[in-house]
DRENDO-232196 format. One line per 8 residues: number of its first residue (from 1); for each residue z, x, y of C-alpha. Coordinates in nm, 3 decimals. Example, Ala and Ser with C-alpha at 12.3 -4.5 7.8 and 13.67 -1.06 7.14 Angstrom:
2
1	0.780,1.230,-0.450 | 0.714,1.367,-0.106
//
This chain:
581
1	0.254,0.201,-1.501 | 0.357,-0.081,-1.730 | 0.709,-0.229,-1.671 | 0.817,-0.075,-1.993 | 1.152,-0.051,-2.188 | 1.265,0.261,-1.996 | 1.207,0.110,-1.653 | 1.381,-0.207,-1.775
9	1.679,0.005,-1.888 | 1.704,0.162,-1.537 | 1.684,-0.192,-1.392 | 1.952,-0.315,-1.621 | 2.172,-0.043,-1.490 | 2.102,-0.157,-1.143 | 2.184,-0.519,-1.239 | 2.515,-0.403,-1.386
17	2.591,-0.218,-1.054 | 2.529,-0.537,-0.836 | 2.611,-0.828,-1.058 | 2.878,-0.745,-1.321 | 3.151,-1.002,-1.306 | 2.958,-1.185,-1.021 | 2.826,-1.527,-0.989 | 2.490,-1.699,-0.946
25	2.508,-1.898,-0.631 | 2.167,-2.032,-0.577 | 1.858,-2.086,-0.801 | 1.504,-2.153,-0.661 | 1.165,-2.165,-0.817 | 0.919,-2.077,-0.544 | 0.630,-2.040,-0.793 | 0.551,-2.209,-1.128
33	0.639,-1.888,-1.309 | 0.894,-1.746,-1.079 | 1.264,-1.770,-1.008 | 1.451,-1.644,-0.706 | 1.826,-1.630,-0.778 | 2.086,-1.553,-0.512 | 2.403,-1.392,-0.658 | 2.712,-1.221,-0.533
41	2.874,-0.921,-0.711 | 3.078,-0.620,-0.614 | 2.821,-0.507,-0.356 | 2.789,-0.852,-0.188 | 2.522,-1.099,-0.187 | 2.183,-1.024,-0.328 | 1.853,-1.187,-0.422 | 1.714,-1.128,-0.767
49	1.343,-1.205,-0.841 | 1.233,-1.291,-1.186 | 0.862,-1.316,-1.234 | 0.707,-1.436,-1.561 | 0.350,-1.386,-1.410 | 0.102,-1.310,-1.689 | -0.056,-1.033,-1.474 | 0.250,-0.883,-1.322
57	0.598,-0.963,-1.485 | 0.883,-0.811,-1.285 | 1.248,-0.836,-1.233 | 1.404,-0.668,-0.925 | 1.635,-0.716,-0.617 | 1.446,-0.809,-0.308 | 1.560,-0.869,0.065 | 1.273,-1.114,0.111
65	1.322,-1.490,0.081 | 1.047,-1.721,-0.038 | 0.971,-2.078,0.054 | 1.054,-2.324,-0.221 | 0.883,-2.664,-0.299 | 1.054,-2.969,-0.153 | 1.102,-3.106,-0.493 | 1.249,-2.844,-0.749
73	1.065,-2.827,-1.079 | 1.249,-2.957,-1.396 | 1.329,-2.612,-1.512 | 1.497,-2.509,-1.186 | 1.700,-2.844,-1.176 | 1.820,-2.778,-1.534 | 1.939,-2.430,-1.427 | 2.106,-2.557,-1.116
81	2.291,-2.816,-1.323 | 2.421,-2.588,-1.590 | 2.452,-2.238,-1.410 | 2.441,-2.305,-1.053 | 2.777,-2.139,-1.002 | 2.808,-1.958,-1.335 | 2.998,-1.635,-1.365 | 2.790,-1.345,-1.509
89	2.987,-1.216,-1.817 | 2.730,-0.980,-1.952 | 2.391,-0.815,-1.889 | 2.212,-0.647,-2.168 | 1.887,-0.511,-2.301 | 1.834,-0.523,-2.685 | 1.738,-0.164,-2.769 | 1.456,-0.071,-2.542
97	1.283,-0.410,-2.578 | 1.121,-0.541,-2.275 | 1.395,-0.826,-2.257 | 1.690,-0.873,-2.019 | 1.963,-1.119,-2.125 | 2.214,-1.272,-1.887 | 2.525,-1.400,-2.057 | 2.674,-1.665,-1.837
105	2.998,-1.868,-1.828 | 3.043,-2.205,-1.664 | 3.231,-2.536,-1.671 | 3.072,-2.842,-1.809 | 3.101,-3.203,-1.680 | 3.451,-3.237,-1.855 | 3.575,-2.903,-1.704 | 3.551,-2.714,-2.035
113	3.431,-2.354,-2.039 | 3.075,-2.308,-2.180 | 2.847,-2.017,-2.235 | 2.470,-2.003,-2.178 | 2.217,-1.727,-2.205 | 1.926,-1.675,-1.963 | 1.657,-1.447,-2.110 | 1.383,-1.276,-1.921
121	1.099,-1.153,-2.138 | 0.859,-0.909,-1.973 | 0.572,-0.887,-2.221 | 0.257,-0.918,-2.028 | 0.071,-1.244,-2.078 | 0.341,-1.355,-2.309 | 0.610,-1.315,-2.035 | 0.864,-1.598,-2.012
129	1.213,-1.707,-1.881 | 1.402,-1.891,-2.143 | 1.733,-2.078,-2.105 | 1.955,-2.085,-2.426 | 2.305,-2.230,-2.535 | 2.570,-2.012,-2.685 | 2.412,-2.049,-3.024 | 2.080,-1.920,-2.886
137	1.898,-2.256,-2.923 | 1.659,-2.301,-2.665 | 1.735,-2.552,-2.393 | 1.425,-2.499,-2.197 | 1.174,-2.240,-2.069 | 0.976,-2.175,-1.766 | 0.662,-2.175,-1.997 | 0.639,-2.388,-2.308
145	0.467,-2.238,-2.604 | 0.368,-2.465,-2.895 | 0.249,-2.388,-3.228 | -0.116,-2.444,-3.110 | -0.073,-2.153,-2.868 | 0.111,-1.912,-3.090 | 0.141,-1.866,-3.451 | 0.428,-1.627,-3.410
153	0.691,-1.819,-3.221 | 0.733,-2.159,-3.056 | 0.921,-2.155,-2.729 | 1.034,-2.523,-2.688 | 1.356,-2.698,-2.642 | 1.543,-2.728,-2.979 | 1.399,-2.427,-3.123 | 1.599,-2.124,-3.218
161	1.538,-1.827,-3.000 | 1.441,-1.491,-3.145 | 1.246,-1.185,-3.026 | 0.923,-1.185,-3.213 | 0.847,-0.870,-3.429 | 0.482,-0.860,-3.403 | 0.477,-0.487,-3.482 | 0.699,-0.282,-3.701
169	0.832,-0.035,-3.436 | 1.121,0.211,-3.449 | 1.402,0.186,-3.184 | 1.367,0.502,-2.976 | 1.738,0.508,-2.901 | 1.835,0.542,-3.266 | 1.545,0.684,-3.446 | 1.628,0.982,-3.668
177	1.432,1.312,-3.672 | 1.316,1.248,-4.027 | 1.179,0.889,-3.941 | 1.022,1.000,-3.618 | 0.808,1.281,-3.785 | 0.741,1.068,-4.089 | 0.600,0.762,-3.890 | 0.443,0.926,-3.585
185	0.308,1.244,-3.741 | 0.127,1.046,-4.013 | -0.065,0.799,-3.797 | -0.443,0.836,-3.794 | -0.477,0.849,-3.417 | -0.394,1.082,-3.144 | -0.044,1.182,-3.079 | 0.010,1.007,-2.749
193	-0.103,0.676,-2.904 | 0.108,0.744,-3.220 | 0.411,0.770,-3.005 | 0.373,0.446,-2.785 | 0.252,0.247,-3.077 | 0.535,0.341,-3.314 | 0.833,0.313,-3.081 | 0.959,0.020,-2.892
201	0.942,-0.009,-2.516 | 0.736,0.319,-2.452 | 0.428,0.307,-2.227 | 0.116,0.526,-2.267 | 0.218,0.724,-1.953 | 0.565,0.800,-2.100 | 0.399,0.906,-2.424 | 0.172,1.152,-2.229
209	0.484,1.288,-2.043 | 0.657,1.351,-2.380 | 0.361,1.532,-2.503 | 0.322,1.726,-2.176 | 0.688,1.841,-2.172 | 0.642,1.950,-2.530 | 0.329,2.164,-2.440 | 0.107,1.952,-2.672
217	-0.227,1.797,-2.591 | -0.165,1.429,-2.622 | -0.529,1.374,-2.734 | -0.488,1.590,-3.040 | -0.476,1.424,-3.374 | -0.116,1.337,-3.475 | -0.176,1.464,-3.825 | -0.274,1.818,-3.692
225	0.072,1.917,-3.586 | 0.241,2.176,-3.778 | 0.611,2.149,-3.872 | 0.732,2.355,-3.572 | 0.533,2.146,-3.332 | 0.664,1.830,-3.489 | 1.035,1.941,-3.459 | 0.975,2.049,-3.088
233	0.803,1.714,-3.008 | 1.104,1.521,-3.154 | 1.359,1.728,-2.955 | 1.156,1.682,-2.642 | 1.155,1.306,-2.699 | 1.532,1.313,-2.772 | 1.619,1.488,-2.446 | 1.436,1.194,-2.266
241	1.620,0.941,-2.452 | 1.937,1.105,-2.363 | 1.864,1.060,-2.003 | 1.805,0.685,-2.076 | 2.141,0.651,-2.278 | 2.326,0.829,-1.978 | 2.150,0.615,-1.726 | 2.026,0.943,-1.560
249	1.748,0.782,-1.364 | 1.544,0.892,-1.074 | 1.320,0.613,-0.949 | 1.003,0.764,-0.796 | 0.646,0.689,-0.706 | 0.375,0.949,-0.765 | 0.118,0.954,-0.468 | -0.220,1.119,-0.454
257	-0.263,1.135,-0.067 | -0.162,0.793,0.051 | -0.250,0.603,-0.274 | 0.035,0.518,-0.524 | -0.083,0.629,-0.854 | 0.221,0.584,-1.086 | 0.580,0.490,-1.085 | 0.865,0.580,-1.322
265	1.234,0.623,-1.339 | 1.230,0.992,-1.409 | 1.040,1.268,-1.241 | 0.705,1.323,-1.404 | 0.582,1.682,-1.492 | 0.238,1.593,-1.606 | 0.098,1.558,-1.256 | -0.066,1.870,-1.074
273	-0.034,2.000,-0.718 | -0.263,1.738,-0.561 | 0.008,1.479,-0.651 | 0.347,1.434,-0.466 | 0.638,1.223,-0.568 | 0.873,1.018,-0.342 | 1.208,0.930,-0.479 | 1.416,0.595,-0.419
281	1.765,0.499,-0.424 | 1.693,0.203,-0.660 | 1.444,0.079,-0.909 | 1.399,-0.241,-0.681 | 1.317,-0.023,-0.372 | 1.074,0.170,-0.585 | 0.900,-0.145,-0.728 | 0.890,-0.327,-0.382
289	0.737,-0.011,-0.214 | 0.481,0.041,-0.504 | 0.352,-0.294,-0.520 | 0.345,-0.340,-0.141 | 0.130,-0.019,-0.101 | -0.089,-0.123,-0.389 | -0.137,-0.467,-0.235 | -0.220,-0.311,0.113
297	-0.477,-0.083,-0.047 | -0.621,-0.362,-0.257 | -0.628,-0.582,0.053 | -0.795,-0.295,0.258 | -1.053,-0.242,-0.019 | -1.121,-0.617,-0.031 | -1.162,-0.630,0.355 | -1.392,-0.329,0.345
305	-1.616,-0.466,0.063 | -1.881,-0.629,0.304 | -1.888,-0.293,0.498 | -1.933,-0.089,0.187 | -2.222,-0.321,0.079 | -2.403,-0.273,0.420 | -2.353,0.115,0.398 | -2.447,0.138,0.035
313	-2.771,-0.085,0.095 | -2.855,0.124,0.394 | -2.803,0.444,0.197 | -3.021,0.328,-0.092 | -3.297,0.222,0.142 | -3.293,0.566,0.324 | -3.278,0.752,-0.001 | -3.597,0.581,-0.115
321	-3.761,0.637,0.212 | -3.661,1.008,0.178 | -3.828,1.030,-0.161 | -4.149,0.861,-0.030 | -4.159,1.098,0.268 | -4.104,1.399,0.056 | -4.393,1.310,-0.176 | -4.626,1.252,0.123
329	-4.514,1.590,0.266 | -4.592,1.751,-0.061 | -4.936,1.590,-0.043 | -5.001,1.754,0.306 | -4.990,2.105,0.141 | -5.347,2.034,0.052 | -5.474,2.033,0.416 | -5.535,2.413,0.419
337	-5.753,2.371,0.109 | -5.974,2.121,0.302 | -5.992,2.329,0.601 | -6.134,2.614,0.390 | -6.382,2.396,0.213 | -6.515,2.301,0.556 | -6.534,2.645,0.672 | -6.713,2.767,0.345
345	-6.974,2.491,0.379 | -7.038,2.599,0.729 | -7.077,2.961,0.636 | -7.272,2.923,0.306 | -7.415,2.582,0.302 | -7.739,2.636,0.507 | -7.929,2.701,0.171 | -7.806,2.392,-0.019
353	-8.050,2.155,-0.159 | -8.018,1.776,-0.084 | -7.827,1.594,-0.361 | -7.608,1.882,-0.461 | -7.272,1.763,-0.614 | -7.088,2.105,-0.578 | -7.146,2.462,-0.508 | -6.970,2.785,-0.549
361	-6.855,3.020,-0.273 | -6.630,3.324,-0.245 | -6.327,3.242,-0.034 | -6.322,3.527,0.208 | -5.942,3.487,0.282 | -5.866,3.604,-0.079 | -6.202,3.706,-0.219 | -6.164,3.443,-0.504
369	-6.466,3.222,-0.610 | -6.406,2.851,-0.551 | -6.599,2.544,-0.657 | -6.635,2.293,-0.374 | -6.698,1.933,-0.454 | -6.975,1.760,-0.240 | -7.092,1.417,-0.161 | -7.468,1.434,-0.263
377	-7.547,1.140,-0.033 | -7.437,1.355,0.264 | -7.591,1.667,0.438 | -7.379,1.996,0.430 | -7.281,1.935,0.790 | -7.158,1.586,0.710 | -6.962,1.730,0.395 | -6.818,1.983,0.619
385	-6.706,1.726,0.889 | -6.556,1.522,0.606 | -6.321,1.814,0.491 | -6.228,1.891,0.859 | -6.143,1.534,0.909 | -5.921,1.528,0.603 | -5.762,1.849,0.729 | -5.683,1.695,1.059
393	-5.548,1.390,0.927 | -5.319,1.567,0.689 | -5.208,1.803,0.975 | -5.102,1.510,1.191 | -4.933,1.347,0.897 | -4.732,1.666,0.830 | -4.620,1.678,1.204 | -4.513,1.326,1.196
401	-4.341,1.365,0.863 | -4.131,1.661,0.979 | -3.969,1.444,1.256 | -3.940,1.146,1.027 | -3.785,1.357,0.751 | -3.527,1.504,0.983 | -3.431,1.153,1.104 | -3.395,1.022,0.757
409	-3.179,1.302,0.655 | -2.972,1.271,0.947 | -2.938,0.897,0.875 | -2.827,0.959,0.527 | -2.570,1.225,0.631 | -2.434,0.974,0.884 | -2.404,0.703,0.631 | -2.242,0.931,0.379
417	-1.985,1.014,0.651 | -1.923,0.650,0.699 | -1.886,0.592,0.332 | -1.630,0.873,0.328 | -1.442,0.712,0.613 | -1.418,0.384,0.417 | -1.281,0.575,0.108 | -0.991,0.704,0.316
425	-0.919,0.389,0.526 | -0.571,0.280,0.488 | -0.537,0.005,0.746 | -0.714,-0.269,0.923 | -0.723,-0.053,1.242 | -0.910,0.209,1.049 | -1.182,-0.048,0.944 | -1.194,-0.172,1.300
433	-1.328,0.182,1.414 | -1.577,0.206,1.139 | -1.705,-0.161,1.211 | -1.748,-0.055,1.574 | -1.946,0.246,1.476 | -2.172,0.043,1.252 | -2.231,-0.198,1.528 | -2.330,0.070,1.760
441	-2.576,0.211,1.521 | -2.732,-0.127,1.464 | -2.617,-0.194,1.104 | -2.409,-0.495,1.197 | -2.403,-0.735,1.485 | -2.146,-0.671,1.748 | -1.987,-1.017,1.765 | -1.606,-0.946,1.795
449	-1.381,-0.952,2.096 | -1.397,-0.618,2.278 | -1.041,-0.622,2.395 | -0.909,-0.702,2.065 | -1.122,-0.432,1.902 | -0.985,-0.175,2.157 | -0.630,-0.283,2.101 | -0.671,-0.237,1.728
457	-0.841,0.106,1.784 | -0.534,0.243,1.955 | -0.332,0.181,1.639 | -0.544,0.398,1.417 | -0.481,0.763,1.467 | -0.567,1.068,1.275 | -0.350,1.197,0.989 | -0.088,1.447,1.108
465	0.046,1.696,0.871 | 0.303,1.972,0.911 | 0.326,2.284,0.703 | 0.661,2.416,0.585 | 0.641,2.681,0.862 | 0.562,2.437,1.132 | 0.184,2.445,1.190 | 0.039,2.116,1.292
473	-0.281,2.009,1.097 | -0.479,1.695,1.209 | -0.744,1.512,0.994 | -0.992,1.255,1.146 | -1.018,0.934,0.942 | -1.360,0.834,1.068 | -1.638,0.970,1.289 | -1.485,0.832,1.628
481	-1.167,1.026,1.539 | -1.358,1.333,1.433 | -1.523,1.353,1.772 | -1.189,1.284,1.955 | -1.013,1.565,1.747 | -1.280,1.812,1.780 | -1.402,1.777,2.147 | -1.097,1.610,2.334
489	-0.785,1.708,2.134 | -0.846,2.059,2.009 | -0.841,2.357,2.242 | -1.081,2.652,2.213 | -0.856,2.884,2.005 | -0.764,2.609,1.759 | -0.924,2.630,1.408 | -1.166,2.380,1.283
497	-1.242,2.317,0.909 | -1.507,2.095,0.736 | -1.661,2.072,0.383 | -1.984,2.254,0.372 | -2.305,2.044,0.357 | -2.098,1.745,0.260 | -1.955,1.433,0.427 | -1.594,1.480,0.522
505	-1.334,1.468,0.781 | -1.289,1.723,1.061 | -0.975,1.913,1.029 | -0.813,2.089,1.309 | -0.519,2.333,1.293 | -0.325,2.393,1.626 | -0.295,2.779,1.652 | -0.065,3.003,1.827
513	-0.273,3.248,2.044 | -0.573,3.182,1.814 | -0.403,3.344,1.509 | -0.317,3.180,1.178 | -0.134,3.317,0.866 | -0.361,3.347,0.556 | -0.193,3.068,0.373 | -0.255,2.813,0.657
521	-0.633,2.876,0.613 | -0.583,2.790,0.242 | -0.388,2.470,0.319 | -0.627,2.347,0.584 | -0.920,2.425,0.342 | -0.746,2.214,0.076 | -0.713,1.917,0.323 | -1.089,1.940,0.426
529	-1.177,1.950,0.063 | -0.945,1.640,-0.014 | -1.083,1.433,0.274 | -1.439,1.491,0.169 | -1.694,1.362,-0.071 | -1.598,1.651,-0.296 | -1.247,1.512,-0.340 | -1.295,1.494,-0.720
537	-1.444,1.834,-0.756 | -1.246,2.129,-0.883 | -1.348,2.338,-0.593 | -1.519,2.263,-0.249 | -1.676,2.532,-0.016 | -1.530,2.491,0.325 | -1.656,2.623,0.650 | -1.410,2.719,0.926
545	-1.439,2.851,1.269 | -1.261,2.837,1.601 | -1.314,2.509,1.788 | -1.477,2.684,2.079 | -1.781,2.767,1.842 | -1.839,2.404,1.763 | -2.089,2.221,1.964 | -2.222,1.860,1.975
553	-2.600,1.819,2.051 | -2.680,1.563,2.325 | -2.744,1.217,2.174 | -2.622,1.312,1.840 | -2.449,1.063,1.611 | -2.073,1.026,1.604 | -1.912,1.306,1.391 | -2.222,1.531,1.413
561	-2.168,1.880,1.516 | -2.347,2.222,1.504 | -2.215,2.577,1.459 | -2.391,2.899,1.399 | -2.140,3.160,1.291 | -1.867,3.067,1.052 | -1.643,3.194,0.771 | -1.628,3.026,0.430
569	-1.356,2.975,0.161 | -1.340,2.784,-0.171 | -1.066,2.533,-0.179 | -0.916,2.297,-0.433 | -0.878,1.938,-0.304 | -0.515,1.904,-0.250 | -0.229,1.786,-0.025 | 0.003,2.053,-0.138
577	0.207,2.252,0.117 | 0.228,1.988,0.387 | 0.413,1.669,0.470 | 0.276,1.371,0.669 | 0.424,1.293,1.008
//
């Protein structure tokens, strides 16, 4: 989610709570576009991070300190000189603009009271931190913007500060019903876009939420709404804006499994059962958690890039091999024809004249007449032997191909399972086990410290979920964990689940005397579907059986099992009905 005007409004409420009437004690500039300000308010000392990063502008409280350069930049020195111990007299957000203004009081060199304004603009690549005097004349900024860089506004010392009006947008906190309907419902675009492009500070996800709450498809044309739908849309929007005015915020992150999908300061209704929300006491805690998890997943994805490339290359190679082998197997279907040709030549060829190019005979297997090509330079006996030789060669090829096809398909299934394990890996310890499996199977060289690898392995454990009525469900993250779960952890009467004919995790439900309520089968099936290659499908067929019926063939690859009698159910990939331990 973009750090939009509503999220900033919630952050401003948090700033009031912690800094109203307080003071700035220390100002540091750890990065070229970032300030770390230590302040003290009613709730004690706190650190406020202001980042004007073009890719990720943010403002929030943090408990983490950052190392500052030995020589402070000029902008930081200017702030220390003027507001190093300033009192915070006001914090405000103009409308729902992505702007936060700190009104500050301090004493100048002569001991006279002065006022300054520190302005944080969170506007994507145009984000900035601007320092102004009481007349809103710019004293300096963390980023200088000249007329060559922007034709809309210069941000340089001595220029007057103003918020650029690059688009004619309405203020969502004061817009009337008449103006809302007139502007939004007349735009030649879909409803969702009409909302966020017409109102200040609203992001696309908030616009979609408003449409969802109004039971309107956000992708419908704005001009297609009838009068009743227009009025209902406005009142739904107004109720959300009332929450903003009353500072009725609930910071939360929406997760899909372990992956953070979205964050917001009110609870979303547009996400389905496969998503779950985690609430936080503050916007700062929400933002810190969201971006920490995002960074972790991003880092794991980067670290797994080489492994993914190895697995994908091997998969492509084996798939090409499979296509070639299947084509060769199809060609071996001709072998029986050659055998019959040889037999018919031996049976009817005694009267053939030399130099014949073909002859017709009745196939005594089906009483149909066939025309058999002959080599005119060969005798009938030699032609017969030629066809029997072709038959023998194709028969040997078929026998070899059967074994090769089985090996290639097994290799593809194994690589698909490793690919699925990479998709659900959440930590470096998970990657460690996958790397070890690839090394054991010969895809990569085993050149890491064994003790270190074993130590990392112990940190990676299967997912452990508990249902509302106390049933424990375990999900393997990779093939080593799948084997461990199924053949060492699970007992004979526990229930075992797996996506049918598809790469996926082994799911084990600890049973009580071998029995499970019906809804537990559904929940376990949903988990097996979610942790499979069919995660994005609406429904996945799941096989389930008691663990004692699951066997592992001797010498089989990690994660490979066989079972002969099983039940099946159709499940929607979801994490609903469980909580992770």
